[in-house]
Phi, psi and omega in degrees: 000316181294323178295321178295318179295318178297317178296317178298319179297316177300318181296310184293322182292347175291343182259009179267154178212166180220160177207164176259130177279186183296334179275355181090005179280136178280127179241144184246154178197177178253138176285133177232177178292339180265350183138205183268125175265109185286130178266349169278112186299333185274341184275145177231128179256127179303145184306313183295326177283327179296328181297331180287349180258018183298154176292134181231169180300322182299331178295318178291321178297317178294322180296317180293318179293324176296320177296320177296317179295319177300316178298322179294318178295320178298321182289350174280343180275123184293328179295319179291316179298318178294332177289316182277326182230082185300317180225078182287150175288173181297321180293318180292321178298320177293319178296318180293340177275319186274327186298314179300323179293317179297317178297318179298316180294313181299311182292326176298318178295320180292318178297322180287324181284320182238076182288158177259155178259001182286142174242083186287187179296125180096353178256139182288151177276000000 
C-alpha cells in the first residue's frame, strides 16, 4: 500500500508547476488542458500566461518515466523485494538485479534527451 501511494505521488507531482506572481511570491498549481490550475487560492494567473502552462504529451512521458524510476528504486530495497517475491527463482533474482539498472539508464537518457520545463513542487524557479 505504501509503495502504491509513493508511486502515485511521484506520478501526480510530475504535473505540478510553479510561477512567480507580480509580488515575487512563488505560487504552485497543476497543469491542465486549459492551463495552470492554481492551488494557492489567493493567486490569479492571467489567462494568456496560463495558456503557456498547458498539459502536453511530454508531461505524461515524464510522469510514466518517473513512475518507472520510482519502481526501480523500490526494487533495490531487499525488504520490498522479499515482500513481493518471497522465494524468487534464479532467473527472477537475476531479473530483479538487472532490471532496475536498465530502467535507470533508459530513463536517464530519456530525461536528458527530452527535458521538461516544469518547476513542480519542491523544484527551484
